[in-house]
C-alpha atoms as an extended CHARMM CRD file, in Angstrom:
* protein
*
       114  EXT
         1         1  UNK       CA            -93.1770000000       88.9830000000       58.7390000000  PROA      1               0.0000000000
         2         2  UNK       CA            -94.8490000000       85.9310000000       58.2620000000  PROA      2               0.0000000000
         3         3  UNK       CA            -95.7130000000       83.4290000000       61.5900000000  PROA      3               0.0000000000
         4         4  UNK       CA            -93.5930000000       80.2060000000       61.7200000000  PROA      4               0.0000000000
         5         5  UNK       CA            -96.5970000000       78.2720000000       60.3680000000  PROA      5               0.0000000000
         6         6  UNK       CA            -97.5390000000       80.9430000000       57.7180000000  PROA      6               0.0000000000
         7         7  UNK       CA           -100.7140000000       81.3410000000       59.0310000000  PROA      7               0.0000000000
         8         8  UNK       CA           -100.0510000000       85.3620000000       59.6670000000  PROA      8               0.0000000000
         9         9  UNK       CA            -98.4780000000       88.1160000000       59.0190000000  PROA      9               0.0000000000
        10        10  UNK       CA            -97.4410000000       90.4300000000       60.8180000000  PROA      10              0.0000000000
        11        11  UNK       CA            -96.6150000000       94.3610000000       60.2370000000  PROA      11              0.0000000000
        12        12  UNK       CA            -94.9790000000       97.8090000000       61.8810000000  PROA      12              0.0000000000
        13        13  UNK       CA            -96.0870000000      101.2610000000       61.1560000000  PROA      13              0.0000000000
        14        14  UNK       CA            -95.0060000000      104.9620000000       61.9990000000  PROA      14              0.0000000000
        15        15  UNK       CA            -98.4030000000      105.7970000000       62.4940000000  PROA      15              0.0000000000
        16        16  UNK       CA            -98.1610000000      103.4760000000       66.3610000000  PROA      16              0.0000000000
        17        17  UNK       CA            -99.5690000000      100.3430000000       65.5220000000  PROA      17              0.0000000000
        18        18  UNK       CA            -98.6140000000       97.1620000000       64.4790000000  PROA      18              0.0000000000
        19        19  UNK       CA           -101.3250000000       95.0820000000       62.6840000000  PROA      19              0.0000000000
        20        20  UNK       CA           -101.5880000000       91.0400000000       62.8320000000  PROA      20              0.0000000000
        21        21  UNK       CA           -103.4020000000       89.6990000000       58.7730000000  PROA      21              0.0000000000
        22        22  UNK       CA           -104.7310000000       86.6750000000       57.5310000000  PROA      22              0.0000000000
        23        23  UNK       CA           -101.9670000000       85.3750000000       55.4970000000  PROA      23              0.0000000000
        24        24  UNK       CA           -104.4770000000       83.9670000000       52.8290000000  PROA      24              0.0000000000
        25        25  UNK       CA           -107.4450000000       86.1840000000       52.7050000000  PROA      25              0.0000000000
        26        26  UNK       CA           -106.0860000000       89.8680000000       53.6390000000  PROA      26              0.0000000000
        27        27  UNK       CA           -108.0200000000       90.1750000000       56.5150000000  PROA      27              0.0000000000
        28        28  UNK       CA           -106.8140000000       92.4490000000       59.4020000000  PROA      28              0.0000000000
        29        29  UNK       CA           -107.0950000000       89.9830000000       62.2540000000  PROA      29              0.0000000000
        30        30  UNK       CA           -105.5020000000       92.5710000000       65.6530000000  PROA      30              0.0000000000
        31        31  UNK       CA           -104.1380000000       96.1210000000       66.0820000000  PROA      31              0.0000000000
        32        32  UNK       CA           -101.7500000000       96.9120000000       68.6470000000  PROA      32              0.0000000000
        33        33  UNK       CA           -101.6850000000      100.3430000000       69.3740000000  PROA      33              0.0000000000
        34        34  UNK       CA            -99.3250000000      101.5780000000       72.4390000000  PROA      34              0.0000000000
        35        35  UNK       CA            -96.3050000000      103.6620000000       70.4970000000  PROA      35              0.0000000000
        36        36  UNK       CA            -96.0690000000      106.4820000000       68.8230000000  PROA      36              0.0000000000
        37        37  UNK       CA            -94.3000000000      104.2880000000       66.3400000000  PROA      37              0.0000000000
        38        38  UNK       CA            -92.9840000000      101.1780000000       65.9340000000  PROA      38              0.0000000000
        39        39  UNK       CA            -89.7710000000      100.8610000000       64.2090000000  PROA      39              0.0000000000
        40        40  UNK       CA            -90.4590000000       96.6340000000       64.0710000000  PROA      40              0.0000000000
        41        41  UNK       CA            -92.6210000000       93.8350000000       65.3450000000  PROA      41              0.0000000000
        42        42  UNK       CA            -92.1960000000       89.8710000000       65.8990000000  PROA      42              0.0000000000
        43        43  UNK       CA            -93.9080000000       87.2420000000       66.4430000000  PROA      43              0.0000000000
        44        44  UNK       CA            -92.9720000000       84.8270000000       68.8380000000  PROA      44              0.0000000000
        45        45  UNK       CA            -91.5100000000       81.3360000000       67.5260000000  PROA      45              0.0000000000
        46        46  UNK       CA            -94.6540000000       79.8290000000       68.7310000000  PROA      46              0.0000000000
        47        47  UNK       CA            -96.4250000000       82.4740000000       67.7310000000  PROA      47              0.0000000000
        48        48  UNK       CA            -98.8210000000       82.9100000000       70.5190000000  PROA      48              0.0000000000
        49        49  UNK       CA            -97.0360000000       86.1880000000       71.6520000000  PROA      49              0.0000000000
        50        50  UNK       CA            -96.0830000000       89.0100000000       69.7450000000  PROA      50              0.0000000000
        51        51  UNK       CA            -92.8650000000       92.1400000000       70.5030000000  PROA      51              0.0000000000
        52        52  UNK       CA            -92.6970000000       95.0140000000       69.5050000000  PROA      52              0.0000000000
        53        53  UNK       CA            -90.3280000000       98.2400000000       69.2310000000  PROA      53              0.0000000000
        54        54  UNK       CA            -90.1190000000      101.8630000000       69.8910000000  PROA      54              0.0000000000
        55        55  UNK       CA            -88.9730000000      103.9840000000       72.5590000000  PROA      55              0.0000000000
        56        56  UNK       CA            -90.1640000000      100.9030000000       74.9730000000  PROA      56              0.0000000000
        57        57  UNK       CA            -90.5290000000       97.4620000000       73.9020000000  PROA      57              0.0000000000
        58        58  UNK       CA            -94.2860000000       95.6870000000       74.3670000000  PROA      58              0.0000000000
        59        59  UNK       CA            -95.4470000000       91.5750000000       74.5480000000  PROA      59              0.0000000000
        60        60  UNK       CA            -99.0290000000       91.3170000000       72.8340000000  PROA      60              0.0000000000
        61        61  UNK       CA           -101.4220000000       87.8870000000       72.8550000000  PROA      61              0.0000000000
        62        62  UNK       CA           -100.9480000000       87.7070000000       69.2120000000  PROA      62              0.0000000000
        63        63  UNK       CA           -105.2210000000       86.2290000000       69.4000000000  PROA      63              0.0000000000
        64        64  UNK       CA           -106.4620000000       88.5550000000       71.6000000000  PROA      64              0.0000000000
        65        65  UNK       CA           -103.8540000000       92.1970000000       70.7280000000  PROA      65              0.0000000000
        66        66  UNK       CA           -103.8270000000       92.2720000000       74.2370000000  PROA      66              0.0000000000
        67        67  UNK       CA           -101.1460000000       93.9560000000       75.6230000000  PROA      67              0.0000000000
        68        68  UNK       CA            -99.2790000000       91.6280000000       78.5250000000  PROA      68              0.0000000000
        69        69  UNK       CA            -96.2180000000       93.8990000000       79.5130000000  PROA      69              0.0000000000
        70        70  UNK       CA            -94.5700000000       96.8150000000       78.9730000000  PROA      70              0.0000000000
        71        71  UNK       CA            -90.6770000000       96.9050000000       78.7010000000  PROA      71              0.0000000000
        72        72  UNK       CA            -88.7090000000       99.8740000000       79.5920000000  PROA      72              0.0000000000
        73        73  UNK       CA            -84.7190000000      101.1360000000       80.0570000000  PROA      73              0.0000000000
        74        74  UNK       CA            -83.5430000000      102.3010000000       76.4510000000  PROA      74              0.0000000000
        75        75  UNK       CA            -82.7850000000      105.9270000000       76.3890000000  PROA      75              0.0000000000
        76        76  UNK       CA            -83.5240000000      106.2010000000       72.6350000000  PROA      76              0.0000000000
        77        77  UNK       CA            -85.3390000000      104.2400000000       69.9320000000  PROA      77              0.0000000000
        78        78  UNK       CA            -85.1250000000      100.3220000000       70.2060000000  PROA      78              0.0000000000
        79        79  UNK       CA            -84.4500000000       99.2340000000       66.7850000000  PROA      79              0.0000000000
        80        80  UNK       CA            -84.9960000000       95.3740000000       67.2660000000  PROA      80              0.0000000000
        81        81  UNK       CA            -86.0800000000       92.9390000000       69.4680000000  PROA      81              0.0000000000
        82        82  UNK       CA            -86.5840000000       88.9900000000       69.2880000000  PROA      82              0.0000000000
        83        83  UNK       CA            -87.9450000000       86.2190000000       71.4320000000  PROA      83              0.0000000000
        84        84  UNK       CA            -85.2960000000       83.9150000000       72.3260000000  PROA      84              0.0000000000
        85        85  UNK       CA            -86.9620000000       80.1160000000       71.2920000000  PROA      85              0.0000000000
        86        86  UNK       CA            -88.1430000000       78.6880000000       74.1160000000  PROA      86              0.0000000000
        87        87  UNK       CA            -89.7490000000       82.3710000000       74.9210000000  PROA      87              0.0000000000
        88        88  UNK       CA            -88.8600000000       82.7670000000       78.4330000000  PROA      88              0.0000000000
        89        89  UNK       CA            -86.2750000000       86.4990000000       76.9360000000  PROA      89              0.0000000000
        90        90  UNK       CA            -86.5030000000       89.1710000000       75.0950000000  PROA      90              0.0000000000
        91        91  UNK       CA            -83.0680000000       90.2600000000       73.3640000000  PROA      91              0.0000000000
        92        92  UNK       CA            -83.4370000000       94.1420000000       72.5430000000  PROA      92              0.0000000000
        93        93  UNK       CA            -81.0380000000       96.6600000000       70.9030000000  PROA      93              0.0000000000
        94        94  UNK       CA            -81.0270000000       99.9000000000       70.4660000000  PROA      94              0.0000000000
        95        95  UNK       CA            -79.7690000000      103.5380000000       68.6670000000  PROA      95              0.0000000000
        96        96  UNK       CA            -78.2000000000      104.8590000000       72.3960000000  PROA      96              0.0000000000
        97        97  UNK       CA            -75.7930000000      100.9560000000       71.7800000000  PROA      97              0.0000000000
        98        98  UNK       CA            -77.5050000000       99.5170000000       74.7200000000  PROA      98              0.0000000000
        99        99  UNK       CA            -78.7730000000       95.7030000000       74.4690000000  PROA      99              0.0000000000
       100       100  UNK       CA            -81.1290000000       94.2870000000       76.8730000000  PROA      100             0.0000000000
       101       101  UNK       CA            -81.6840000000       90.6620000000       77.4450000000  PROA      101             0.0000000000
       102       102  UNK       CA            -84.4660000000       90.4370000000       79.8130000000  PROA      102             0.0000000000
       103       103  UNK       CA            -86.0360000000       87.3210000000       81.3310000000  PROA      103             0.0000000000
       104       104  UNK       CA            -89.7170000000       86.3420000000       81.1220000000  PROA      104             0.0000000000
       105       105  UNK       CA            -92.0410000000       84.6280000000       82.6310000000  PROA      105             0.0000000000
       106       106  UNK       CA            -95.0340000000       84.5010000000       80.0160000000  PROA      106             0.0000000000
       107       107  UNK       CA            -98.3110000000       82.6300000000       79.3830000000  PROA      107             0.0000000000
       108       108  UNK       CA           -101.2020000000       83.6860000000       77.0480000000  PROA      108             0.0000000000
       109       109  UNK       CA           -102.4320000000       85.8540000000       79.8540000000  PROA      109             0.0000000000
       110       110  UNK       CA           -100.0070000000       87.3030000000       81.6210000000  PROA      110             0.0000000000
       111       111  UNK       CA            -96.7030000000       88.1540000000       81.4950000000  PROA      111             0.0000000000
       112       112  UNK       CA            -94.1440000000       89.5130000000       83.7790000000  PROA      112             0.0000000000
       113       113  UNK       CA            -90.6460000000       90.5620000000       83.1440000000  PROA      113             0.0000000000
       114       114  UNK       CA            -87.4750000000       91.4240000000       84.7910000000  PROA      114             0.0000000000
């Protein structure tokens, strides 16, 4: 997936990582580690955060690659996750037909999900 400004590319992998790449040079910018396998990854609209999905959902700082939050609650694999346009909510969908909409209060240094 390309960032909205087309400067970065985000990939998800069965090796448990998501990676952010420079779209022009192909250079790896960050490795996001923490999942057993990553089923999907997406940038927030402003490109400041990344959401990844596996058996849980994680939110990351797209610049530093640091994990900011873990959203739990799915009983099976999470197939998709996306930020709302304003970046305040994340919607997820999993294999057990469980959909969750979570409100979050996030900044570049901290994210708290309810």
